[in-house]
SEROVO-276567 format. One line per field, with one value per residue: x, y, z of N, C-alpha, C in turn; residue number from 1; chain; residue in three letters. Coordinates in Angstrom, 2 decimals. Example, Ala and Ser with C-alpha at 12.3 -4.5 7.8 and 13.67 -1.06 7.14 Angstrom:
<rs>
n_east: [13.19;12.85]
n_north: [-5.69;-2.25]
n_up: [7.80;7.08]
ca_east: [12.30;13.67]
ca_north: [-4.50;-1.06]
ca_up: [7.80;7.14]
c_east: [13.20;12.90]
c_north: [-3.30;0.03]
c_up: [7.80;7.87]
pos: [1;2]
unit: [A;A]
code: [ALA;SER]
</rs>
This chain:
<rs>
n_east: [-101.33;-101.78;-101.25;-98.72;-96.85;-93.90;-92.02;-88.83;-86.36;-83.06;-79.73;-79.70;-81.44;-84.51;-86.10;-88.25;-90.19;-91.75;-94.42;-96.12;-98.75;-98.34;-100.33;-103.04;-105.09;-103.65;-101.93;-102.50;-102.45;-99.80;-98.51;-99.46;-98.45;-95.73;-95.45;-96.12;-94.08;-91.71;-90.25;-88.66;-86.33;-84.25;-82.19;-83.67;-84.60;-86.11;-87.26;-87.77;-87.93;-89.95;-92.03;-94.56;-95.88;-95.90;-97.37;-98.06;-99.02;-97.89;-95.25;-95.30;-95.47;-92.93;-91.28;-92.05;-91.23;-88.50;-87.98;-88.66;-86.69;-84.39;-84.96;-84.67;-82.04;-81.30;-80.67;-82.22;-82.71;-83.43;-83.86;-82.84;-84.60;-87.39;-87.91;-90.28;-90.33;-87.86;-88.28;-90.42;-89.24;-87.23;-88.72;-90.16;-88.18;-86.81;-84.98;-82.32;-82.56;-82.72;-80.94;-79.89;-79.62;-78.38;-79.84;-81.20;-79.52;-80.48;-81.28]
n_north: [-14.67;-15.85;-13.95;-14.29;-14.62;-15.54;-16.04;-15.98;-16.18;-15.31;-15.40;-13.09;-11.38;-10.54;-12.41;-11.92;-13.51;-12.88;-13.61;-13.94;-11.76;-8.45;-6.15;-3.71;-5.18;-6.81;-5.30;-4.36;-6.67;-7.41;-5.29;-5.74;-8.34;-7.81;-5.99;-7.66;-9.53;-8.08;-5.89;-3.70;-3.69;-5.20;-6.07;-6.23;-8.42;-8.56;-10.91;-10.94;-12.63;-14.24;-12.66;-11.84;-9.65;-6.18;-3.34;0.21;0.36;-1.82;-1.07;1.16;-0.01;-1.19;1.13;2.47;0.57;0.67;3.30;3.05;1.26;2.85;4.91;3.47;2.81;0.55;-2.00;-2.54;-4.93;-5.74;-8.74;-10.73;-9.59;-9.95;-9.53;-7.91;-6.47;-5.10;-3.49;-1.78;-0.46;0.92;2.46;4.08;5.57;5.00;3.03;3.34;3.80;1.41;-1.38;-3.86;-7.29;-10.61;-13.96;-15.21;-17.13;-20.33;-21.64]
n_up: [-82.08;-78.77;-75.78;-73.31;-70.26;-68.46;-65.49;-63.95;-61.41;-61.51;-60.87;-59.20;-60.49;-62.17;-64.63;-67.14;-69.37;-72.37;-74.52;-77.68;-78.84;-78.06;-77.38;-77.51;-76.29;-74.59;-73.05;-70.43;-68.92;-69.37;-68.04;-65.42;-64.92;-65.07;-62.94;-60.81;-60.92;-60.64;-58.41;-58.64;-57.21;-58.10;-60.95;-64.21;-66.76;-69.81;-71.79;-75.08;-77.21;-78.12;-78.92;-81.09;-82.07;-81.45;-80.19;-79.74;-77.13;-75.83;-76.11;-74.50;-71.93;-71.80;-71.92;-69.57;-67.68;-68.08;-67.23;-64.56;-63.73;-64.10;-62.27;-59.93;-59.93;-61.33;-63.83;-66.99;-69.35;-72.66;-73.94;-76.65;-78.69;-80.84;-84.40;-84.85;-82.41;-82.39;-84.63;-83.86;-81.66;-83.01;-84.91;-83.18;-82.17;-79.82;-79.42;-78.62;-75.93;-74.64;-73.35;-75.33;-75.63;-76.40;-76.47;-73.35;-71.03;-69.91;-66.64]
ca_east: [-100.95;-102.17;-100.23;-98.39;-95.56;-93.40;-91.00;-87.91;-85.33;-81.81;-78.50;-79.99;-82.26;-85.78;-86.21;-89.65;-90.30;-93.01;-94.70;-97.38;-99.07;-98.36;-101.13;-104.02;-105.82;-102.77;-100.99;-102.81;-101.95;-98.35;-98.13;-99.75;-97.49;-94.44;-95.50;-96.13;-92.80;-90.54;-90.55;-87.72;-85.16;-83.23;-82.14;-84.76;-84.39;-87.36;-86.96;-88.77;-87.66;-91.17;-93.06;-94.95;-96.41;-95.80;-97.92;-97.65;-99.35;-96.84;-94.06;-95.50;-95.09;-91.47;-90.69;-92.29;-90.36;-87.15;-87.91;-88.67;-85.35;-83.49;-85.29;-84.21;-80.63;-81.21;-80.57;-83.25;-82.19;-84.35;-83.08;-83.20;-85.87;-87.82;-87.93;-91.34;-89.95;-86.81;-88.86;-91.19;-88.29;-86.56;-89.68;-90.54;-87.01;-86.41;-84.10;-81.10;-82.85;-82.71;-79.80;-80.38;-78.66;-78.78;-80.70;-80.93;-79.15;-81.36;-80.61]
ca_north: [-15.59;-15.42;-13.33;-14.96;-14.31;-16.43;-15.35;-16.75;-15.40;-15.88;-14.64;-11.79;-10.55;-11.13;-12.63;-12.01;-13.92;-12.42;-14.33;-13.66;-10.41;-7.47;-5.11;-3.04;-6.18;-7.51;-4.42;-4.28;-7.92;-7.29;-4.40;-6.43;-9.44;-7.19;-5.45;-8.78;-10.24;-7.23;-4.76;-2.61;-3.78;-5.99;-5.84;-6.88;-8.83;-8.88;-11.75;-10.65;-13.49;-14.91;-11.66;-11.85;-8.34;-5.19;-2.05;1.34;0.12;-2.70;-0.22;2.01;-0.81;-1.30;2.43;2.72;-0.34;1.22;4.47;2.55;0.71;4.00;5.57;2.62;2.50;-0.84;-2.20;-3.25;-5.46;-6.41;-9.87;-11.42;-9.06;-10.42;-8.49;-6.92;-5.62;-4.20;-2.52;-0.78;0.36;1.81;3.41;5.02;6.37;4.74;1.86;3.66;3.82;0.06;-2.27;-5.04;-8.40;-11.86;-14.84;-15.40;-18.51;-21.03;-22.10]
ca_up: [-81.02;-77.44;-74.95;-72.06;-69.65;-67.41;-64.70;-63.13;-60.73;-61.99;-60.65;-58.61;-61.39;-62.60;-66.07;-67.56;-70.77;-72.94;-75.77;-78.35;-79.28;-76.98;-78.01;-76.66;-75.52;-73.64;-72.34;-68.99;-68.32;-69.41;-66.93;-64.15;-64.76;-64.79;-61.58;-59.87;-60.99;-60.39;-57.52;-58.89;-56.34;-58.79;-62.39;-64.93;-68.14;-70.50;-72.94;-76.11;-78.37;-78.57;-79.19;-82.50;-82.43;-80.39;-80.60;-78.91;-75.73;-75.32;-76.03;-73.31;-70.76;-71.81;-71.59;-68.15;-66.93;-68.18;-66.36;-63.18;-63.48;-63.97;-61.01;-58.83;-60.10;-61.82;-65.28;-67.71;-70.60;-73.57;-74.42;-77.89;-79.22;-82.16;-85.42;-84.58;-81.27;-82.87;-85.57;-83.11;-80.91;-83.96;-85.46;-82.13;-81.83;-78.44;-79.38;-77.89;-74.49;-74.11;-73.52;-76.04;-75.55;-77.03;-75.67;-71.93;-70.71;-68.96;-65.39]
c_east: [-101.34;-100.97;-99.98;-97.05;-95.18;-92.24;-90.11;-86.91;-84.01;-80.67;-78.76;-80.78;-83.55;-85.73;-87.67;-89.66;-91.70;-93.20;-96.04;-97.51;-99.17;-99.02;-102.10;-104.75;-104.97;-101.96;-101.25;-102.31;-100.43;-97.87;-98.33;-98.76;-96.11;-94.39;-95.48;-94.76;-91.63;-90.92;-89.58;-86.45;-84.01;-83.17;-83.26;-84.32;-85.76;-86.98;-88.08;-88.60;-88.90;-92.33;-93.31;-95.39;-96.29;-96.39;-97.51;-97.98;-98.34;-95.54;-94.13;-95.10;-93.57;-90.80;-90.89;-91.42;-88.93;-86.99;-87.88;-87.31;-84.35;-83.71;-84.77;-82.74;-80.37;-81.09;-81.81;-82.66;-83.35;-83.53;-83.70;-84.50;-86.15;-87.80;-89.05;-90.99;-88.89;-87.37;-89.62;-90.25;-87.60;-87.51;-90.08;-89.37;-86.52;-85.43;-82.85;-81.31;-82.66;-81.37;-80.35;-79.27;-79.21;-79.65;-80.25;-80.62;-80.13;-80.56;-79.96]
c_north: [-15.01;-14.88;-14.18;-14.44;-15.43;-15.72;-16.36;-15.78;-16.08;-14.93;-13.22;-10.84;-11.29;-11.24;-12.85;-12.35;-13.59;-13.13;-13.89;-12.22;-9.47;-6.21;-4.50;-4.04;-6.81;-6.57;-4.35;-5.54;-7.90;-6.43;-5.08;-7.56;-8.89;-6.67;-6.56;-9.45;-9.41;-6.03;-3.59;-2.69;-4.60;-5.55;-6.65;-7.20;-9.17;-9.62;-11.57;-11.52;-14.14;-13.94;-11.61;-10.48;-7.43;-3.89;-0.98;1.12;-0.84;-1.94;0.66;1.26;-0.94;0.01;2.75;1.83;0.18;2.42;4.05;1.98;1.84;4.69;4.80;2.23;1.08;-0.87;-2.91;-3.65;-6.06;-7.50;-10.48;-10.90;-9.59;-9.24;-7.47;-5.97;-4.62;-3.11;-1.41;0.12;1.37;2.87;4.48;5.91;6.16;3.57;2.12;3.75;2.46;-0.64;-3.55;-6.09;-9.60;-12.69;-14.98;-16.86;-19.09;-21.44;-23.43]
c_up: [-79.67;-76.67;-73.71;-71.54;-68.71;-66.74;-64.02;-62.51;-61.01;-61.68;-60.14;-59.49;-61.69;-64.12;-66.39;-69.04;-71.25;-74.28;-76.34;-78.79;-78.08;-77.56;-77.01;-75.76;-74.42;-72.75;-70.84;-68.27;-68.30;-68.24;-65.59;-63.90;-64.42;-63.35;-60.53;-59.80;-60.47;-59.55;-57.69;-58.08;-56.94;-60.24;-63.03;-66.34;-68.71;-71.78;-73.96;-77.35;-78.94;-78.84;-80.70;-82.99;-81.23;-80.92;-79.59;-77.42;-75.08;-75.16;-74.79;-72.04;-70.68;-71.39;-70.11;-67.27;-66.95;-67.25;-64.90;-62.81;-63.25;-62.62;-59.80;-58.96;-60.57;-63.33;-65.79;-69.06;-71.38;-74.24;-75.68;-78.50;-80.62;-83.13;-85.19;-83.43;-81.71;-83.76;-84.83;-82.30;-81.82;-84.51;-84.44;-81.70;-80.41;-78.31;-78.53;-76.37;-73.84;-74.35;-74.13;-76.05;-76.29;-76.11;-74.22;-71.70;-69.71;-67.74;-65.59]
pos: [1;2;3;4;5;6;7;8;9;10;11;12;13;14;15;16;17;18;19;20;21;22;23;24;25;26;27;28;29;30;31;32;33;34;35;36;37;38;39;40;41;42;43;44;45;46;47;48;49;50;51;52;53;54;55;56;57;58;59;60;61;62;63;64;65;66;67;68;69;70;71;72;73;74;75;76;77;78;79;80;81;82;83;84;85;86;87;88;89;90;91;92;93;94;95;96;97;98;99;100;101;102;103;104;105;106;107]
unit: [A;A;A;A;A;A;A;A;A;A;A;A;A;A;A;A;A;A;A;A;A;A;A;A;A;A;A;A;A;A;A;A;A;A;A;A;A;A;A;A;A;A;A;A;A;A;A;A;A;A;A;A;A;A;A;A;A;A;A;A;A;A;A;A;A;A;A;A;A;A;A;A;A;A;A;A;A;A;A;A;A;A;A;A;A;A;A;A;A;A;A;A;A;A;A;A;A;A;A;A;A;A;A;A;A;A;A]
code: [MET;ASP;PHE;SER;THR;SER;THR;ARG;HIS;ASP;ASP;GLY;ARG;VAL;VAL;LEU;THR;VAL;ALA;GLY;ASP;VAL;ASP;LEU;ALA;ALA;HIS;ALA;ARG;PHE;GLN;ALA;ASP;LEU;ASP;GLN;ALA;TRP;ASP;GLY;SER;THR;ASP;LEU;VAL;ILE;ASP;CYS;SER;GLN;VAL;ASP;PHE;LEU;ASP;SER;MET;GLY;LEU;ARG;VAL;LEU;VAL;HIS;ALA;ARG;GLN;ARG;ALA;VAL;ASP;ASN;GLY;ARG;ASP;LEU;VAL;VAL;ALA;ALA;PRO;SER;GLU;PRO;VAL;LEU;ARG;VAL;LEU;GLU;LEU;ALA;GLY;VAL;ALA;GLU;LEU;PHE;SER;VAL;LYS;GLY;PRO;VAL;ALA;GLU;ASP]
</rs>
């Protein structure tokens, strides 16, 4: 499935919805979309409910975003992660680094 993102600002936080395959071919766009949507001054929610595939490069973007949030005293939540996302987080041994929540309520 093709990669896409969408962004909305909700309740003083940025919600970035990610869909499709987050792999080597898409990771640079994922990083660019994240950087454009979020400057680190608010909390960030990454909705991963529509992610069909996540590889190490996509994971790298998530880990860097988490570090940026920590450095700025902000929260990063991975919302409604799909099974492929959960599996990669667990296999990489980084699941405990992320706050994982259920689906994000719409405005």
